[in-house]
N, C-alpha and C positions, 0 to 999 in steps of 0.2 A: 504494499500500500504506499502511496506517496506521503510526503510530509503533510500533516493535517493542519493547514493554516491558509486561510483564504486572503485575497487582496483586501477585502473589506475589513478583516481583522487587523491587517497592517495599518489601515487608515485609522482605526481606533487607537492602535499603539502610538502612532505619530501624534495624534491629537492629545491623548492623555499625558504622554511623557513631555510634550511641549508645555502643557499647562503646569506640569510638575516643576520643570526647570524654571518657569516663570513665577513659581510660588502661587499659582492660581487654582490648583487642584484641591478641592475640599475634602480629600481623603488620602490615606497612604497608598503608595504604589506597591503592590505585592504580587510578584510573579511566582507561579507554582508549576512545576513539571511533574507529571505522572509518568512513571516508567512502566513498561510491560505491555504496551500496545503491539499488536501483531504487525510487523513490518511488511508482511506479504511476500517476503523473499528470504533466501538463505543469507546468513551473515557472511560478508566477504572474509576471506582467509588472510587478512592482514590486521595487525593490531590497531586499535584506535590511537591516533596521534597523542603522545604524552611526553613528559620529560624523560620517561624511562627509555623511549625508543626514538626520540627526535633526531638522533645522530645517524639513524639507519638510512643512508641516502640511496640504498638499493631499491627501496619502495618508491614507486612512481607517485608523482603528485596526483595523478588521476585516480590511482588506487586509494590514496589517502582521503581524497574527497569522497569517493564512493563509500568508504567505510564510515566517514562522518555522516553521510547522507543516510545510511542504514540506521545509525544511532539516532539521528533526529526523527526518523520515521517510527521509532518505537516509543515516542513521547506523545502524551496528550497535553496540550498547552492551556492551562487555566489562568484566570485572573489576568495579570499584566505580563505574562510570559510570551515569548515569541521564539521562532526558530533561530538559534544562535549557537556558535561554537567559540569557545574560549581558546585563543591562540597563545596562551601563556606556556604552551608546551615547549617553547625554546628557552624557557627560564626567565627569572626576574632580572631585568636589566640586560636584555639581549643586545642592546646598543654596544655594550662592551665587546661582544663577539663581532659585531659589524665593524668595530674599530681595531680588530686584530687579536683580541684576547682568545685564549683557548676555551672551548666549551667542553666541560667535563660532566658527564652524567653517570659516572661509574657507581655512584651511590643510589641511583634511581631518581635523584633530584639534580637539577642543573646548577652548576657553579661555574664561575668564570675565573680564570687565572691569567695574569700577565705572563707573557713569554719571558720577559726580563723586567726587573724593577729598575727603571732609570731614575736619575736625579730629576726632581721636578722641573728644573730649568732646561733639561734636555728632552722633555716630553713634548710631543707635538702630535696632533690628530689630523688625519686626512681622510677624505672619502675614497673608498676603493670599490669601484663598480664591479670588480670580479670577486668580491668577498663571497665565500661559499655559503655562509648563513643568510646573508641578505638575498642572494639569488635563490636560495631554497624557499625562503618566505615568499618572495615575489612569485615564484613558480606555483606554489600552493594557492596563492591568492588568484592567480590567473585561471587556474583550474576551477576554483570556487565560482568565479564569475561566469565561466563558460557553462558549468553544470547547473547552477541555480538561477541565473538570470534575475537576480533581485529577490528571490523568495526567501533566502537565508542571509542572516547577518553574520559575517565572519569578523570576529573581533580583531582589533589591532594587537600585535604582539606586545608583551610587557617590555617596553623600551627602557624603563627604569628612571631613577632620579639622577640628575647631573652629578652631584657630589658622590652618590653611590657608584656611578660609573667610574668616576675619577679614582675612587678608593680602590677599585679593582687593579688599576695600573700602578698605584703607589703603595697600597696596603693601608688599612685604616690607621694604624699606629703612625706610619710615616706622614700620612696626610694631616693628622692632628698636629704634628710638629710643624708641618709646612704652613699651617695657618698662622703660626707665630713667626717662623723664620723666613718664609717666602710668600707673604700674602699676595704680592702683586703677580707672582707666577701662578698661584692658585686661581686668582681671578681671571688671568689670561686663559687658563685651561677651561675654566667654567664656561666662558663665552665661546671658546672653540667647540666644546662638546654641545653647548646649547644650539649653535647653528647647525651642526651635523645632525643632532637629535631631530630638529624640525625638518631637515632635508629628508631623513629617513621616514618620518611621519608622513610628509607630503607625497613622497614617492610611493609608499605602500598604499596610502589613501587613493592616489590617482589610479592605481590598478583596481582596487576594490570598487571605487565609485563608478566604474564603467557600467556596473549593474549591481547596485546594492540598495537595500531599503533605508540605510542610514549609517550611523557610526556607533561603535561601542569598543570596549576593551575589557580587561579582566574584572573591572568593577561591575560589569553586566548591565550598566545603565545604557538605555537607548537614547540617542540624540539624532535629530534630523539634520543637524549641522555639525561640523567638526568639534570633537570633545575629547577629553582625556582625563584619566586619574593620575594626577601628578604627585610626586613624593620626594622625600629626602630622608631616608632612614638613617643616614649618617648623622643627621642633625640631632639625633637622640643623645649624642656624645658631646655636644657643644653648648655653650652658654647662649642666652637670648641675644646678647650683644653680638656674638659671632654669627648667630643665625641671621640677624639683621644685616650684617656686613657681607657674608659669603653666600647665603642661601636665598634670602628674600628677594633681592633684585632680579635673580633669574626667574623665580616663581612669578613675580609681578609681570615680567616680560612675557612669559608663557601664557599667563592668564589674559594678557592683552592681545596675544597673537591667536589664541584659540577662542572661539565664541563661548565654549562651555567647559568648565573644569571642576573637578572635585579633588580635594586633598586627602591623601591617605596618611592619617595621623596615627602613627604606629608606636604604641608604648608610652608608659608614664613619663619617660624622659623627654617626650615631645610636648607635654602639657605646658611647659614653660614658654613654648613658642605660640600657643594658641591665640593669645591676645594679638600678637603681631600678625599672625596669619589672617585673623578676622578683619584686620585693617585693609587687606587687599580687596579693593572694591569689586573687581571683576571675578574674584573667586566665587563660584556658585554654591559649593556644598563641601561638607566634611564627612569623612568616614573615620570614626574613632575606633581604634583597636586597642583595648586595654592590655592585652598580652597574657601569656600563660601565668596561672596562679593568681590572677586578679579577678574581681567580680565581673560578671558578664556585663554587656552593654546596658542592662536595665539598672545597674547599680551606680550610675554616674550622673545624677540629675543636675549637678552644678555645671557639668560639661555641656549637656544638651541645652540647658536653659541659656547658657552663654552663646552657643552656636545659633540657637533660634533667635535670641535677642539681637544678634548681629545681622539678621536677615538672610542667613545661609541655610540651605537645605541639609538634610541629615540622611546618612545611609547606615543601615543596621544589618545584622546577619544572625541574630540569636533567637529567631522564632516569634510566634504570635504573642507569647507572654511579654517578650521584650518590646514589641510594637506597642502593646497596651500600656506598658509601664512608661515608655517615653511619651506617648500621647498624654498620659496623666501628668507627667512632669512639665511638659511645655504647653499643655492646654489645647492641643489641636493635632489632627492627623495630617494637616497640610504640611507639605515639604518633607515627609518621611518616605524613604524608599528602602525596601528590604531586598537583599540579594536573593537570587533564585532559590526557592525551597524545592528540594527533590523528594518526592514521595512515591510509594508503590501505587499501582493502578487501583488496588483495593481501597485506597483512601479517598476515592473520588467524591463520594457522598459527604464525607466529613469535611473535605477541603472546600467543596461547594458551599456548605453551611457556614464555615468559618469566613470565607471570603464575602459571603452575603452580609455578614455582620458589619462590614466596612462599606457596603454599598457597591461591591464589585460583583458583576455578573460573570 
């Protein structure tokens, strides 16, 4: 059976997510996927693209897309969900690989390693049109466009944060020292990576937008115009003043360059930067990740009240109870998005009932 999603449903997705981005949707956005639908054909004999197998270049891009198509055909799309595939399979911060770092998935998860740790003053980044990983991503995107003709949204790869990418080539410890000893060199490299990051974004988008219903990334947010989940996990380790000096200018520039952005605020070490982040006028939303061993997202009312008071939207991922808790904390469901919930097909009646509580058909 083909992917179960009509053009009319895509129009509803575009309408509702646009209202969400604009802060005008009077309910939370909740996508739910039910797995277990009969795909109507045998499963292809290649593995689903993931970090575990992304380095297997012997599998054709056509076969990769056929396997993803089978996977998407086994889903029922409820609420605000839509046919989408997360292209984070090439690892978090794949820009590092595009710039020459080694992609290592020997643990089953992708990590990036510099081939040589050079002094910061000797580091320079250049575009390489023959980079194997950039070409592999483009090849898969070309096949996606050819196969789906706009029926499926293939997400942007996880390009990573600029300082996170730089830390791959210097190591985190060295880069922390560079902030003190070589601040001008760090800033030079930040802007070199920034320009290349946007070049990669634009090139991959140009391929996908030949026939795509919109834009997305690993945050799973839909946007009808260019968007991205921006981040700087490295900033967990630096002071607010250093964040304002080395991180914030690039974030502000990216928020001005892309029509829609959400910031991935990862870990309690980043809470000291929240006030500064919320001053970025063109930042649209914040995804707060408390981290292992911390209360889940329902346990941070002061964080969500602050984000909401600044006029930014909120992304959650801890389930219906968390949605209800945050609605109570900020006084509205307006501006809340929950990442995709995956449920077995047997939960359809229960999921329909829960979604109806928020006015979602």
